[in-house]
C-alpha positions in Angstrom: -28.7 47.5 -15.4 -28.6 50.3 -13.5 -29.2 50.6 -9.5 -29.9 53.5 -7.4 -26.9 54.8 -5.7 -27.8 55.1 -2.0 -26.2 57.3 0.2 -26.4 58.3 4.1 -24.4 59.6 7.0 -23.2 57.3 9.6 -22.0 58.7 12.7 -18.2 58.0 13.6 -19.5 55.5 16.4 -20.1 53.2 13.1 -17.0 51.9 13.8 -16.2 52.8 17.5 -12.6 52.5 18.2 -12.0 51.8 14.3 -9.7 54.6 12.5 -10.7 55.1 9.4 -7.2 56.8 8.3 -5.6 54.2 6.1 -2.3 53.1 7.2 1.0 53.8 4.9 1.1 50.0 4.3 -2.3 49.5 3.3 -2.1 52.9 1.2 1.2 51.8 -0.5 0.3 48.3 -0.9 -3.6 47.3 0.0 -3.1 43.9 -0.9 -0.2 43.3 1.5 -2.4 42.8 4.5 -1.3 40.7 7.4 -3.4 37.8 8.3 -4.6 39.6 11.4 -5.3 42.6 9.6 -7.6 40.6 7.1 -9.5 38.8 10.1 -9.5 42.1 11.8 -11.6 43.3 8.6 -13.7 40.0 8.6 -14.4 40.9 12.5 -15.6 44.4 11.8 -17.5 43.5 8.6 -19.4 40.5 10.4 -20.2 42.4 13.2 -21.6 45.4 11.3 -23.8 43.1 9.2 -25.2 41.3 12.2 -25.9 44.3 14.1 -27.5 46.1 11.2 -28.8 43.9 8.3 -32.8 44.1 8.5 -33.6 40.6 6.6 -32.0 37.7 8.2 -35.4 36.2 9.6 -37.0 37.0 6.5 -34.5 35.2 4.2 -34.2 32.4 6.6 -38.0 31.9 6.3 -38.0 32.5 2.5 -35.0 30.3 1.1 -34.4 28.0 4.3 -30.8 29.4 5.1 -29.3 30.9 8.2 -26.4 33.4 7.3 -25.0 33.0 10.3 -24.1 29.6 9.9 -21.8 30.4 7.4 -19.4 32.4 9.8 -16.6 29.7 10.1 -16.6 29.5 6.0 -16.4 33.3 5.5 -14.0 33.7 8.4 -11.9 30.8 6.6 -11.9 32.6 3.3 -10.5 36.1 4.9 -7.8 34.0 6.7 -6.5 32.1 3.4 -6.8 35.0 0.9 -3.7 34.7 -1.0 -4.1 37.5 -3.4 -6.0 40.9 -3.7 -8.8 39.4 -5.9 -9.4 36.3 -3.5 -9.7 38.9 -0.4 -12.2 41.1 -2.2 -14.4 38.0 -3.6 -14.0 36.9 0.1 -15.8 40.0 1.3 -18.2 40.1 -1.7 -19.2 36.7 -1.2 -19.8 37.5 2.7 -21.9 40.8 1.8 -23.9 39.0 -1.1 -24.8 36.0 0.7 -27.2 38.0 2.6 -29.4 37.6 -0.6 -30.3 41.0 -1.1 -29.4 43.3 -4.2 -28.7 46.3 -2.2 -26.1 44.5 -0.2 -22.5 44.3 -1.9 -19.3 45.4 -1.9 -18.8 48.7 -3.7 -16.3 48.3 -6.5 -13.1 50.1 -6.0 -13.4 51.2 -9.4 -16.6 53.0 -8.7 -15.2 54.6 -5.3 -12.1 55.8 -7.3 -14.1 57.2 -10.5 -16.5 59.0 -8.6 -14.5 60.6 -5.7 -15.9 64.0 -5.8 -19.6 63.3 -5.8 -19.2 61.0 -3.0 -16.9 63.4 -0.9 -19.5 66.2 -1.8 -22.3 63.8 -0.5 -24.1 65.8 2.5 -24.4 62.0 4.0 -21.9 60.2 3.4 -19.1 62.7 2.4 -17.1 62.2 5.7 -16.9 58.4 5.2 -14.9 58.9 1.9 -11.8 60.7 3.0 -8.8 61.3 0.5 -7.1 58.1 2.1 -10.3 56.1 1.4 -10.4 57.2 -2.1 -6.5 56.6 -2.6 -6.8 53.0 -0.9 -9.6 52.3 -3.4 -7.8 53.6 -6.2 -4.9 51.2 -5.3 -7.2 48.5 -5.2 -8.7 49.2 -8.6 -5.2 48.8 -10.1 -4.4 45.9 -8.4 -7.7 44.2 -9.2 -7.6 45.3 -12.6 -7.4 42.5 -15.5 -7.9 42.5 -19.1 -11.4 43.7 -20.2 -13.3 40.5 -19.9 -16.9 39.8 -20.8 -19.1 36.9 -19.8 -18.9 34.1 -22.3 -22.5 33.3 -21.9 -25.7 34.1 -20.3 -28.7 31.8 -19.2 -32.0 33.2 -18.0 -34.8 31.5 -16.0 -37.8 31.5 -18.2 -41.0 29.2 -16.8 -39.1 27.0 -14.5 -35.9 26.5 -16.6 -32.8 28.2 -17.4 -32.2 29.0 -21.4 -28.9 30.2 -23.0 -29.8 33.7 -23.9 -26.2 35.1 -25.1 -23.2 33.0 -26.2 -20.0 34.5 -27.2 -19.8 34.2 -31.2 -16.7 31.8 -31.2 -18.4 29.3 -29.1 -22.1 29.1 -30.3 -21.5 25.9 -32.3 -20.6 24.4 -28.9 -23.4 26.2 -26.8 -26.0 27.2 -29.3 -28.6 30.1 -28.1 -31.8 28.4 -26.9 -30.3 25.5 -25.2 -32.3 24.6 -22.0 -29.4 23.9 -19.5 -30.1 21.0 -17.2 -26.9 20.5 -15.4 -23.8 22.6 -14.4 -20.5 20.6 -13.7 -22.7 17.5 -13.4 -24.8 19.1 -10.7 -28.5 19.6 -11.3 -29.0 23.2 -12.2 -31.9 24.1 -10.1 -29.9 22.5 -7.2 -26.8 24.1 -8.4 -28.4 27.8 -8.3 -29.4 27.2 -4.9 -26.1 26.7 -3.5 -24.4 29.8 -5.0 -24.0 33.0 -2.8 -23.7 35.5 -5.5 -26.0 37.9 -7.3 -28.8 38.1 -8.3 -30.4 36.9 -5.0 -32.8 34.1 -4.9 -36.6 34.6 -5.6 -39.5 32.7 -5.4 -41.4 31.6 -8.3 -44.9 31.7 -7.1 -46.4 29.4 -9.8 -43.9 26.5 -9.3 -43.2 27.3 -5.9 -39.3 26.8 -6.1 -36.4 29.1 -5.5 -34.5 30.7 -8.5 -32.2 33.4 -9.8 -33.0 35.5 -12.6 -29.6 34.7 -14.2 -27.6 31.4 -13.5 -24.5 32.2 -11.6 -21.0 31.1 -12.9 -19.1 28.7 -10.7 -15.6 29.4 -9.5 -12.9 28.4 -11.9 -12.1 29.4 -15.3 -14.2 26.9 -17.2 -17.8 25.5 -16.7 -19.3 22.0 -18.0 -22.7 22.8 -19.3 -25.4 20.0 -20.2 -28.6 20.8 -22.0 -31.0 20.2 -24.7 -31.4 22.2 -27.8 -34.2 21.4 -30.4 -34.4 18.0 -29.1 -30.6 17.3 -29.2 -28.3 16.7 -26.1 -25.7 19.4 -25.8 -22.5 19.2 -23.7 -19.9 22.0 -23.7 -16.8 22.9 -22.1 -16.4 26.4 -22.3 -14.5 29.3 -20.7 -16.4 31.6 -17.9 -15.0 34.7 -19.8 -13.8 35.8 -22.8 -12.2 39.2 -24.3 -14.8 41.8 -24.5 -15.6 42.7 -28.1 -19.4 43.2 -27.8 -20.6 47.0 -28.3 -21.6 49.0 -25.3 -25.4 49.3 -25.0 -26.4 52.8 -26.5 -30.1 52.3 -26.6 -32.0 55.4 -25.1 -33.3 55.4 -21.9 -36.8 56.1 -22.7 -38.9 54.8 -25.7 -42.1 56.2 -26.7 -44.6 54.8 -29.3 -48.3 54.7 -30.3 -49.1 51.1 -30.4 -52.4 51.5 -32.1 -53.8 55.2 -33.2 -55.6 57.1 -31.1 -55.9 53.9 -28.6 -52.9 52.8 -26.9 -49.8 54.7 -26.2 -46.6 53.0 -25.1 -43.7 54.3 -22.6 -40.8 52.2 -21.8 -38.2 53.4 -19.2 -35.1 51.3 -18.7 -33.7 53.2 -15.4 -34.7 55.6 -13.1 -31.2 57.0 -12.4 -30.9 60.7 -11.7 -28.8 61.1 -14.8 -31.4 60.6 -17.1 -33.7 63.0 -15.5 -32.9 66.1 -17.3 -33.4 64.7 -20.6 -36.1 62.3 -20.0 -38.4 65.1 -18.4 -39.5 67.2 -21.2 -39.7 64.1 -23.9 -42.0 62.4 -21.5 -44.4 65.4 -20.7 -44.4 66.2 -24.2 -45.7 62.5 -25.2 -48.3 62.4 -22.4 -49.7 65.8 -23.7 -49.9 64.2 -27.2 -51.9 61.3 -26.0 -53.7 62.2 -23.1 -57.1 61.5 -25.1 -55.9 58.1 -25.4 -58.1 55.4 -23.7 -55.2 53.3 -22.5 -51.6 54.0 -21.5 -49.0 51.2 -21.2 -45.9 52.2 -19.1 -43.1 49.5 -19.4 -40.8 49.1 -16.5 -39.7 45.5 -16.9 -35.9 45.1 -16.6 -35.9 48.4 -14.5 -33.3 47.9 -11.6 -34.3 51.4 -9.9 -32.7 54.8 -9.4 -34.6 57.9 -8.2 -38.4 57.7 -6.7 -38.6 61.4 -8.1 -38.1 60.1 -11.4 -41.1 58.4 -11.6 -43.3 60.7 -9.1 -42.4 63.9 -11.6 -42.5 62.4 -14.9 -44.8 59.2 -15.0 -47.4 59.6 -12.1 -47.8 63.4 -11.6 -48.7 64.3 -15.3 -51.5 61.5 -15.3 -53.4 62.2 -12.1 -55.6 65.0 -11.3 -55.8 64.4 -7.3 -53.2 63.1 -4.8 -52.5 59.4 -4.4 -51.6 58.1 -1.4 -49.9 55.3 -0.2 -48.7 53.7 3.0 -45.1 53.6 3.6 -43.8 51.9 7.1 -40.2 51.1 8.2 -38.6 49.7 11.2 -34.8 48.9 11.6 -32.6 47.0 13.9 -32.1 48.4 17.6 -28.5 49.1 17.1 -26.1 52.4 17.5 -25.3 52.4 13.8 -28.8 52.1 12.7 -30.3 54.6 15.1 -27.6 57.3 13.9 -28.2 56.2 10.4 -32.1 56.7 10.7 -31.6 60.1 12.4 -29.5 61.2 9.5 -31.9 60.1 6.9 -34.9 61.2 8.2 -34.0 64.4 10.1 -36.8 65.8 12.4 -39.1 62.9 10.8 -37.3 60.8 13.2 -38.8 62.3 15.9 -42.1 64.0 14.5 -43.2 61.0 12.3 -46.0 58.6 14.1 -44.2 56.0 15.8 -45.5 52.3 16.3 -46.9 49.2 14.6 -50.2 49.6 12.7 -51.6 47.3 15.7 -54.0 45.2 13.6 -54.3 41.9 12.3 -52.3 42.8 9.2 -49.1 42.7 11.2 -49.9 39.3 12.9 -47.2 36.7 12.2 -45.6 38.5 8.9 -42.7 39.6 10.6 -42.4 38.0 14.0 -39.1 39.5 14.6 -40.8 42.9 14.5 -42.1 41.9 18.0 -38.7 41.7 19.2 -36.6 43.8 21.4 -34.1 43.4 18.3 -36.0 46.0 16.3 -36.5 49.7 17.4 -40.0 50.9 16.6 -41.7 51.4 13.1 -42.4 54.6 11.5 -45.6 55.3 9.9 -46.3 57.6 7.1 -48.3 58.5 4.1 -46.2 58.4 0.6 -48.4 61.1 -1.3 -47.9 61.7 -4.9 -49.1 65.2 -5.9 -50.5 66.1 -9.4 -47.6 67.6 -11.7 -48.5 69.3 -15.0 -51.3 67.1 -15.2 -52.2 66.5 -18.9 -55.6 65.5 -17.8 -55.4 61.9 -18.4 -58.7 59.8 -17.9 -58.0 56.4 -19.6 -56.6 53.2 -18.1 -52.9 52.8 -17.1 -51.1 49.5 -17.5 -47.7 49.0 -15.7 -46.0 46.0 -17.2 -43.6 44.8 -14.8 -41.1 41.5 -14.2 -38.2 40.0 -11.8 -36.0 42.7 -12.8 -38.2 45.5 -11.1 -36.2 46.6 -7.9 -35.7 49.5 -5.5 -37.5 52.7 -7.0 -39.1 50.8 -9.8 -40.4 48.1 -7.4 -41.7 51.3 -5.4 -43.5 52.6 -8.3 -45.2 49.2 -8.8 -46.3 48.9 -5.0 -47.5 52.5 -5.0 -49.4 51.4 -8.1 -50.8 48.2 -6.8 -51.8 50.1 -3.7 -53.4 53.0 -4.8 -55.1 51.7 -8.0 -53.2 54.1 -10.4 -52.5 51.5 -12.7 -53.0 47.7 -13.4 -50.1 45.7 -13.3 -49.5 42.9 -15.9 -46.3 40.6 -15.8 -44.5 38.5 -13.0 -43.7 39.2 -9.4 -41.0 42.1 -8.9 -38.0 41.7 -7.4 -38.7 43.7 -3.9 -37.1 45.8 -1.6 -38.7 49.0 -2.5 -39.9 50.3 0.7 -36.7 51.4 1.9 -34.5 54.3 2.3 -30.9 54.9 1.2 -28.8 52.0 2.0 -25.7 52.6 4.5 -21.7 52.3 3.5 -19.5 50.8 5.8 -15.6 51.2 5.6 -13.2 48.3 6.3 -10.8 49.6 8.9 -7.4 48.0 7.1 -8.5 47.6 3.5 -10.5 50.6 3.5 -12.8 48.6 0.8 -16.5 49.9 1.1 -19.8 47.6 1.8 -23.1 48.7 1.2 -26.4 47.2 2.9 -29.8 48.4 3.6 -30.6 49.0 7.2 -34.9 49.3 6.6 -37.2 46.6 6.9 -40.2 47.8 5.0 -43.7 46.9 4.7 -46.3 47.9 2.5 -49.8 49.2 3.0 -50.9 45.5 3.6 -48.7 44.8 6.3 -46.3 42.4 4.3 -42.3 42.7 4.1 -42.0 44.2 0.9 -38.5 42.3 0.1 -40.1 39.1 0.7 -43.7 39.6 -0.8 -42.5 41.7 -3.5 -45.5 42.9 -5.7 -47.8 40.6 -7.3 -49.3 41.5 -10.4 -53.1 42.0 -11.2 -52.7 39.9 -14.2 -50.0 36.9 -14.3 -48.0 36.8 -17.7 -44.6 35.1 -18.3 -42.1 35.3 -20.9 -41.6 32.7 -23.1 -37.8 31.8 -23.6 -37.9 32.9 -27.6 -38.4 36.5 -26.1 -34.8 36.5 -25.2 -33.3 35.9 -28.3 -35.3 36.7 -31.3 -35.1 40.6 -31.2 -38.7 41.3 -30.0 -39.4 45.0 -30.9 -42.5 46.2 -28.9 -43.0 49.1 -31.6 -43.5 46.7 -34.0 -46.5 44.3 -34.9 -45.6 40.7 -34.9 -42.2 41.1 -33.0 -43.7 42.0 -29.6 -42.8 40.0 -26.6 -45.3 37.1 -25.0 -46.0 39.4 -22.1 -47.0 42.6 -24.3 -49.0 40.9 -26.7 -50.9 39.2 -23.9 -51.8 42.6 -22.7 -52.7 43.7 -26.0 -54.9 40.6 -26.2 -56.8 41.4 -23.0 -57.5 45.2 -24.3 -59.0 43.9 -27.5 -61.2 41.3 -25.7 -62.3 43.5 -23.1 -60.8 41.5 -20.3 -58.3 43.8 -18.9 -59.3 44.2 -15.2 -59.7 47.3 -13.4 -56.9 48.1 -10.7 -57.6 46.6 -7.4 -55.8 49.2 -5.3 -58.0 52.1 -3.6 -56.5 55.5 -3.0 -57.8 57.2 0.1 -56.5 60.6 -0.8 -54.4 62.3 1.8 -57.3 63.7 4.0 -58.7 60.3 4.3 -55.6 58.8 5.2 -55.2 60.7 7.9 -58.7 60.5 9.1 -58.4 56.3 8.7 -55.0 56.6 10.9 -56.9 58.5 13.5 -59.7 56.1 13.6 -57.7 52.9 13.3 -55.7 53.8 16.3 -58.9 54.0 18.6 -61.3 51.0 17.3 -60.0 48.2 19.0 -62.4 45.9 18.1 -62.2 46.7 14.4 -58.3 46.8 14.3 -57.1 45.4 17.3 -54.5 42.7 17.3 -55.9 39.1 17.4 -56.4 38.2 20.9 -54.3 35.2 20.3 -50.8 35.5 18.8 -49.8 32.0 17.5 -46.6 30.7 17.2 -47.1 27.1 16.9 -48.6 26.4 20.4 -52.1 26.2 20.8 -54.2 27.9 23.6 -55.9 25.1 25.6 -58.8 25.3 28.0 -61.2 28.1 28.5 -58.9 30.0 30.8 -57.7 31.8 33.1 -53.9 30.7 32.1 -51.1 31.4 34.4 -48.6 34.0 33.2 -45.5 33.5 32.5 -44.1 36.7 31.1 -45.4 40.3 30.4 -43.8 41.5 27.4 -43.9 44.9 26.2 -43.2 45.4 22.2 -42.7 48.8 20.3 -42.1 50.9 23.3 -38.9 52.8 21.9 -39.4 55.6 24.3 -41.2 53.9 27.1 -40.1 52.3 30.4 -41.0 49.0 29.6 -40.5 47.7 32.9 -42.9 50.4 34.3 -45.3 49.3 32.0 -44.9 45.4 32.5 -45.1 46.3 36.5 -48.3 48.0 36.4 -49.9 45.4 33.9 -48.5 43.0 36.5 -50.2 44.8 39.5 -53.4 45.2 37.4 -53.8 41.2 36.3 -53.1 40.2 39.7 -52.2 36.5 38.6 -53.6 34.3 36.1 -55.3 36.2 32.9 -58.5 35.2 30.8 -59.6 37.0 27.6 -61.7 39.4 29.6 -58.8 40.5 31.7 -56.8 41.3 28.1 -59.7 43.7 27.3 -59.8 45.3 30.6 -55.9 45.9 30.5 -56.3 47.8 27.2 -59.0 49.9 28.8 -56.7 50.6 31.8 -53.6 51.2 29.8 -55.9 53.8 27.7 -56.3 55.8 30.9 -52.9 56.8 30.7 -53.2 58.8 27.6 -49.3 58.5 27.0 -49.9 56.6 23.8 -51.3 56.7 20.6 -52.7 53.0 21.1 -51.8 50.0 23.3 -53.1 46.5 22.3 -52.9 43.5 24.6 -52.7 40.0 23.1 -51.9 36.6 24.5 -49.2 34.2 23.1 -49.6 30.7 24.3 -46.1 29.2 25.3 -47.3 26.0 26.9 -50.4 24.1 28.1 -52.0 26.3 30.4 -49.6 29.1 30.2 -49.4 32.3 28.1 -47.0 35.3 27.7 -49.0 38.4 27.8 -47.7 40.6 24.9 -48.5 44.5 25.1 -48.1 46.1 21.7 -47.5 50.0 22.1 -48.3 52.6 19.2 -46.3 55.8 20.9 -46.9 58.3 18.1 -44.9 61.6 18.6 -45.1 63.2 22.0 -46.4 66.4 21.1 -49.0 64.8 18.7 -49.8 61.2 19.3 -51.4 60.8 15.8 -52.6 63.0 12.7 -55.9 62.4 14.0 -55.2 64.4 16.9 -53.2 66.9 15.1 -56.0 67.8 13.0 -58.9 67.4 15.5 -56.6 69.8 18.0 -56.1 72.1 15.3 -59.8 72.5 14.4 -60.8 72.7 18.1 -58.1 75.5 18.8 -59.6 77.6 15.9 -63.1 77.2 16.7 -62.5 78.2 20.4 -59.7 80.6 19.7 -57.3 78.9 22.0 -53.7 77.6 21.8 -53.1 73.9 23.4 -49.8 72.3 24.1 -49.5 68.6 25.2 -46.7 66.7 25.9 -47.1 62.8 26.5 -44.9 60.2 28.2 -42.2 62.3 29.7 -39.2 59.9 30.2 -41.0 57.0 29.2 -42.7 57.1 32.7 -46.4 57.5 31.3 -46.3 61.1 32.8 -47.9 63.7 30.4 -48.2 67.4 30.8 -50.1 70.2 29.0 -52.4 73.1 29.1 -54.8 75.4 27.1 -54.8 79.2 26.9 -57.9 81.1 25.3 -58.3 84.6 24.0 -61.0 86.7 23.3 -64.0 87.8 25.6 -63.3 84.8 27.7 -59.8 84.2 28.8 -59.1 80.9 30.0 -55.9 78.9 31.0 -55.5 75.4 32.5 -52.5 73.3 32.9 -52.4 69.7 33.9 -50.0 66.8 34.9 -50.9 63.0 34.3 -49.4 60.2 36.4 -49.8 56.6 37.3 -50.2 55.7 40.9 -49.1 52.8 42.9 -52.4 51.4 42.7 -52.6 51.0 38.8 -54.6 54.0 38.7 -54.2 57.2 36.6 -54.2 60.6 38.3 -54.6 64.0 37.1 -53.5 67.2 38.8 -54.8 70.6 36.9 -54.7 74.0 37.8 -55.8 77.0 36.2 -58.3 80.2 36.0 -61.3 81.2 34.1 -62.4 85.1 34.1 -65.8 84.4 33.0 -68.7 83.9 35.8 -70.0 82.1 37.2 -67.2 79.7 37.8 -63.4 79.8 37.9 -61.7 76.5 38.8 -58.4 76.9 40.5 -57.3 72.9 41.1 -58.4 69.6 40.6 -56.9 66.2 41.5 -58.3 63.3 39.2 -57.9 59.7 40.4 -59.0 56.8 38.0 -59.1 53.3 37.8 -60.7 50.4 36.2 -60.3 47.6 38.7 -63.0 45.3 37.6 -65.0 42.5 39.7 -68.0 40.6 38.3 -68.6 42.5 35.2 -68.6 46.1 36.9 -65.9 48.5 36.9 -65.7 50.9 39.7 -63.8 54.5 38.6 -63.2 56.3 41.7 -62.6 60.0 41.2 -61.4 62.3 43.8 -61.8 66.0 42.6 -60.6 68.7 44.7 -62.1 72.0 43.1 -61.6 75.6 44.7 -64.0 77.8 43.4 -63.6 81.7 43.2 -67.0 83.4 42.1 -67.7 86.8 41.8 -71.6 88.0 41.5 -73.4 91.2 42.2 -75.4 91.0 45.6 -77.4 93.6 47.3 -74.2 94.6 49.0 -72.2 94.6 46.1 -69.7 92.6 44.7 -69.6 89.3 46.8 -67.1 86.3 46.7 -68.1 82.5 47.0 -65.4 79.6 47.3 -66.3 76.1 46.9 -65.0 72.5 47.6 -66.4 70.1 45.1 -65.9 66.1 45.2 -66.7 63.8 42.4 -67.5 60.9 44.8 -67.6 58.1 42.4 -68.1 57.3 38.6 -69.0 53.7 37.3 -69.5 51.9 34.3 -70.0 48.2 33.3 -67.1 46.1 32.4 -68.3 45.0 29.1 -66.3 46.6 26.3 -68.2 44.7 23.5 -71.3 45.6 21.5 -73.8 44.6 24.3 -75.7 46.5 27.0 -73.4 49.2 28.3 -74.4 51.0 31.8 -72.6 54.0 33.6 -73.0 56.7 35.9 -71.6 59.0 38.6 -72.1 60.8 42.0 -70.7 63.9 43.0 -71.2 66.4 46.2 -69.6 69.7 47.3 -70.4 73.0 48.7 -70.1 76.7 48.4 -68.8 79.0 51.1 -69.9 82.6 51.1 -67.2 84.8 53.2 -69.7 87.6 53.8 -72.3 85.2 55.1 -69.9 82.7 56.8 -72.3 80.0 55.7 -71.6 76.7 53.5 -74.4 75.8 50.9 -74.1 72.3 50.0 -75.1 70.4 46.4 -75.1 67.1 45.0 -75.7 65.5 41.6 -76.2 62.2 40.3 -76.7 60.7 36.8 -77.2 57.0 35.4 -77.0 56.2 31.6 -78.4 52.7 30.2 -77.2 52.1 26.6 -78.9 49.1 24.7 -78.6 47.9 21.0 -81.7 47.6 19.3 -80.3 46.1 15.9 -77.2 46.4 14.4 -77.5 50.0 13.3 -79.8 51.4 16.0 -79.4 52.1 19.5 -81.6 52.8 22.4 -80.1 55.3 25.5 -82.1 56.1 28.8 -80.5 58.8 31.1 -81.8 59.8 34.4 -80.5 62.4 36.4 -81.4 64.5 39.8 -79.9 66.7 42.0 -80.1 69.5 44.6 -78.4 72.7 46.1 -78.9 75.3 48.5 -79.4 78.1 46.3 -78.4 81.3 48.0 -75.1 81.4 45.8 -74.5 81.0 42.1 -73.7 77.0 41.9 -72.3 75.0 39.5 -73.5 71.5 39.4 -71.0 69.1 37.5 -73.7 67.4 35.5 -71.9 65.5 33.0 -74.3 66.2 29.7 -75.9 69.6 30.8 -74.2 71.7 33.2 -77.0 73.8 35.6 -76.0 77.3 36.4 -78.1 79.5 38.6 -78.0 82.2 41.0 -80.8 83.2 43.8 -81.1 85.6 46.7 -83.5 83.9 48.9 -82.3 80.7 50.6 -84.1 77.6 49.6 -83.1 74.3 48.4 -83.1 73.7 44.8 -83.9 70.5 43.0 -84.2 69.1 39.7 -85.0 66.0 37.9 -84.6 65.0 34.2 -85.1 61.9 32.1 -84.1 61.1 28.3 -85.0 58.5 26.0 -83.4 58.3 22.7 -83.2 56.0 19.8 -80.4 56.7 17.3 -80.1 54.7 13.9 -76.8 54.7 11.5 -77.8 55.6 8.0 -74.4 55.7 6.7 -70.7 55.5 7.6 -70.5 58.9 9.5 -74.2 59.9 9.3 -76.9 59.0 12.3 -80.4 60.1 12.9 -82.2 60.0 16.5 -85.6 60.6 18.2 -85.8 61.7 21.6 -88.1 62.5 24.4 -87.5 64.3 27.7 -89.1 64.9 30.9 -87.5 67.5 33.2 -88.5 69.3 36.4 -86.4 72.1 36.9 -87.0 73.5 40.6 -88.8 72.7 43.7 -92.1 74.3 42.9 -92.7 73.7 39.3 -94.3 70.7 37.3 -92.6 68.2 35.3 -92.7 69.3 31.4 -92.6 67.0 28.6 -90.6 67.7 25.3 -89.9 65.7 22.3 -87.1 66.2 19.5 -85.3 64.8 16.6 -81.6 65.5 15.5 -79.1 64.6 12.8 -75.2 63.8 13.2 -72.4 63.7 11.0 -69.0 62.8 12.6 -66.4 64.3 9.9 -63.2 62.8 9.0 -61.2 64.5 11.7 -63.4 63.4 14.6 -65.7 66.3 14.9 -69.4 65.8 15.3 -71.8 68.2 13.5 -75.3 67.9 15.0 -78.5 69.7 13.7 -81.2 69.2 16.9 -85.0 70.4 16.5 -87.0 70.3 19.9 -90.6 70.9 20.9 -92.3 71.0 24.3 -95.7 69.4 24.2 -97.7 72.1 25.3 -97.2 73.7 22.4 -95.9 76.8 23.7 -92.4 76.8 22.2 -90.0 74.9 20.1 -86.2 74.8 20.0 -83.5 74.4 17.1 -79.5 74.0 17.5 -76.8 73.7 15.5 -74.1 72.0 17.6 -70.3 71.3 16.9 -68.8 68.6 19.4 -66.0 66.3 19.7 -66.7 62.6 19.0 -63.6 61.3 21.1 
């Protein structure tokens, strides 16, 4: 079985204070380690595993075993190792007890034989020094025994262990096809669960029991087996190993065949190892071109233990698709120096540029509760796209055959197919750990033996830990015992295994199901990621996080602790203090909705969600779950939206969020062309839980030029009303042409108050604002005041229809150009005569959603635009389409009721 050889570069800090140069004694005789040296290796290995292995809690939930409980047993094995083999096996048992097939001691023979590629590796080369290679060569010589071969093999099939291979000299004692019931007088299922050797334990979803694919051998030289064969009881005392005399496996890595002419094509790939790629690529491409018109393609990856993901991307998926297919790839890791250095070396710039944070929705609820602790650093979220590559135009149905030997890179293919709908999966549950990156190497300080473990906790697109959940097939089909000893050949009718034959029967009967996954496409994935971060009602975490304690009463509840999860780059104490000041004691469900809105004012995170976790009757923890995003562009949505707006407005924008983790943001815009505009801003939290903004800039296009602003926002709600006080200091320098030539006007504006209802749900919503200001003309030495006010009411008429009513009024002394900061329709005017200008306006609009992103509306408007005119009535209709990147395209047609004129407009606006 071929497994992927993973490589990473770990900083020298991995073994802080641990020299990597082997001592002269160890080089000369690596087996001659003193007890203290053996125990030093144990302590180092135990520490790096404890600090970095990501699946401790996952495995304990899955198999009911705590690895750390075996510490004394592991230490004793190191201390009492009386030979090189006993020492090596002590280390192997300790690592393989992690119950993960990526976790094992690297064989000294492997290190010695692959010295050149290991030392040349760009990630791990510095670990495999000449001293490490020499020490492993010594270990290989010491551990070398006669070339031995297992005397038998037993495979788990349908709840039992069946003998599938026996050395020819032992077949009379133990016939092939024997169902084993006991091993050394222990019931076989109990025996299997007590062994900590590869392969690791899996869960049989049909029988809900733990098993290992192959029955492990007990320690010692012989084993006593008892079982049943053709109704007869079998008992055998046989050696565990025999001299090797079986011919090496020389079967080709790929098999291609036509199972039914012009109907069903078949591809079998045994390994995705890099060494097969050069030979297999042209062969697979030619076959796919030959069968591109077939209605069915079977791809059989059963028994494929992994290799390179680039294998299946290039040679299996790429040629069979005509548009990009995208799955989600989400990973987290332990918050340790080793793991952080590891991920930086693997992800490179992606470590800082990829979106950061948990997908804050119900998918992540209790699937991996350890992810919500400080033991883990932040998750990286990124799409896993596969693009068409030399596409053959295949339009038929693809079936992917899988079993419990599909692991690592092949599991990644199974997960990809299930999530995107690229293929229908037939078989049994896979083996897992396919959402990962290259596992890490650790060199023991004295023996120089090399351990390898994964450092990544990988999730599929449904929020499940891939190592635990694995990939479940669309059609569950099992092997039968005879499949393993009767020489089945998938290319020969009548000699096909049960799983393949079941799939053929489904095709013939027309019962083969369509794939259940859905490929969003790359564009849609980015759009969905953006919307997901903003629609809290649809995508927010459960308001109550359950850990076995129920939330009693109707609240409010006493707050025991405020916890911040997912804030890798944020000062969690500062955020918790701000939340504590806002909550001010007890908390209710309404309070956490309002706290979410308060946190959104800081604009330092992609998203923040607030939940309650009951800890005792009447007591809760407040859990703030943060999705940070990259400081430059918090989400893919913002990346695309900002780029589109910049191109449309001929400007350049730059934003940097959460400086020093203190919720401080800076940014600015620079426009080009006929209107040159510049603005820079600084956001900051204030002592009273408010969010403040200081901005400065200039605009060379009349009639206004903003020189500075100070915003002060908060959402302190009382009795369903939130008052958002906004102190806004503006200085205007406006030049206009008067009778005496160019004149200057300076202004001081104050947005006195903004308010809105506190109801964050889907019911009635009201908001409004009031602002006052004045203009000063130096040449006249006079101030000219103004004021404006607006109120809005939004009420649902049905699930899809909404009524919105707006009323506005304002006044200004109109001797100078004035800018009324009316939120929806800025009013600009200039006059030479001094008089008081007034306006009133009212709108009524009914909007109805007719699709996911399309809406239509009817509106009526009454407006009185100055002191002397009569009010005028107008009516209109509009249609609006919200693009996937958040821009709203609106077509608007209006008519004045006096019939004198009509207006039409095509608008492009942002919807966020």
